[in-house]
C-alpha positions in Angstrom: 14.3 -11.6 -4.3 10.7 -11.6 -3.4 8.2 -10.5 -6.0 5.4 -8.0 -5.1 2.6 -7.4 -7.6 0.0 -4.7 -7.0 -3.5 -4.6 -8.4 -6.7 -2.6 -7.9 -5.7 0.9 -9.0 -7.8 3.0 -11.4 -9.9 6.1 -11.8 -12.4 7.1 -9.1 -14.3 10.3 -8.3 -13.6 12.2 -5.1 -15.4 10.6 -2.2 -15.2 7.2 -3.7 -13.3 4.1 -2.6 -10.7 1.7 -4.0 -9.1 -1.4 -2.7 -5.5 -2.2 -3.5 -4.0 -5.6 -3.2 -0.4 -6.8 -3.2 0.4 -10.4 -3.9 3.8 -11.7 -2.8 6.0 -14.6 -3.8 7.2 -15.0 -0.3 5.5 -15.7 3.0 3.8 -12.6 4.4 4.4 -13.9 7.9 8.2 -13.8 7.2 8.3 -10.1 6.6 9.0 -7.6 9.4 7.1 -4.8 7.7 4.8 -4.6 4.8 2.6 -2.0 3.4 2.2 0.9 1.0 4.0 4.0 -0.2 2.9 6.4 -2.8 4.5 8.9 -5.2 2.6 11.8 -6.7 3.8 13.5 -9.9 6.9 15.6 -9.2 7.1 14.5 -5.5 9.1 12.0 -3.5 7.8 8.6 -2.5 6.2 8.7 0.9 4.8 6.3 3.4 1.0 5.7 3.3 0.5 2.8 5.7 2.8 0.1 7.0 2.0 -2.9 9.2 4.6 -4.7 11.2 4.8 -8.4 12.0 3.5 -7.7 15.5 0.4 -6.1 13.8 1.2 -2.5 14.8 0.3 -0.1 12.1 1.7 3.2 11.1 -0.4 5.6 8.9 0.5 8.9 7.3 -1.5 11.7 9.0 -3.1 12.5 5.7 -4.8 9.1 5.4 -5.7 8.4 9.0 -9.4 7.5 9.4 -9.8 7.0 5.6 -7.4 4.2 4.7 -7.0 0.8 6.3 -4.0 -1.6 5.7 -4.3 -5.3 6.5 -2.3 -8.4 5.8 -3.5 -12.0 5.2 -0.8 -14.5 6.1 -2.8 -17.4 4.6 -3.2 -15.7 1.2 0.2 -13.9 1.3 -1.4 -10.6 0.5 -1.4 -7.1 1.8 -4.4 -4.9 1.2 -5.1 -1.2 1.3 -8.7 -0.1 1.6 -9.0 3.5 0.6 -12.2 5.4 1.4 -13.3 9.0 1.1 -10.7 9.5 -1.6 -9.5 13.0 -2.4 -7.8 14.4 -5.5 -4.6 14.8 -3.5 -4.5 11.0 -3.1 -3.7 10.7 -6.8 -0.4 8.9 -7.1 1.3 5.7 -8.0 1.0 3.3 -5.1 3.8 0.9 -4.3 3.7 -2.3 -2.3 6.6 -2.6 0.1 8.1 -5.3 2.2 11.1 -5.6 4.5 12.5 -9.0 5.5 14.3 -10.0 8.6 17.6 -9.1 7.0 16.3 -5.6 6.5 16.3 -6.0 2.8 13.5 -3.9 1.1 11.5 -5.1 -1.8 9.1 -3.0 -4.0 6.4 -3.7 -6.5 6.2 -1.9 -9.8 3.3 0.3 -8.7 -0.3 0.9 -9.5 -1.8 4.2 -10.5 -4.6 5.7 -8.5 -6.3 8.8 -10.0 -9.0 10.7 -8.1 -11.0 13.2 -10.1 -12.6 16.2 -8.5 
């Protein structure tokens, strides 16, 4: 099973920026979909941004215009650039990948805390 390891979480003030990275043990180019989900305290895990192998991107409405997801096939990484952060962005962020057999893999998560 592919390993996904997130990094880059932390504490930031509202209006600030953070950059999350996800390193994979597999080839990024082999995944049909990769990206990020998040889970706030007491809530379900929800999609943040996912990029498909054809480079089409799907963003949650709440992050459009503020977050940007990208994948680097050469480095086998997926990155989430988060700008203009809001307190409601506070959550554990999970890296996600789906392979050609439709098997999903998840990282262990990285905590992002946005203070007001």
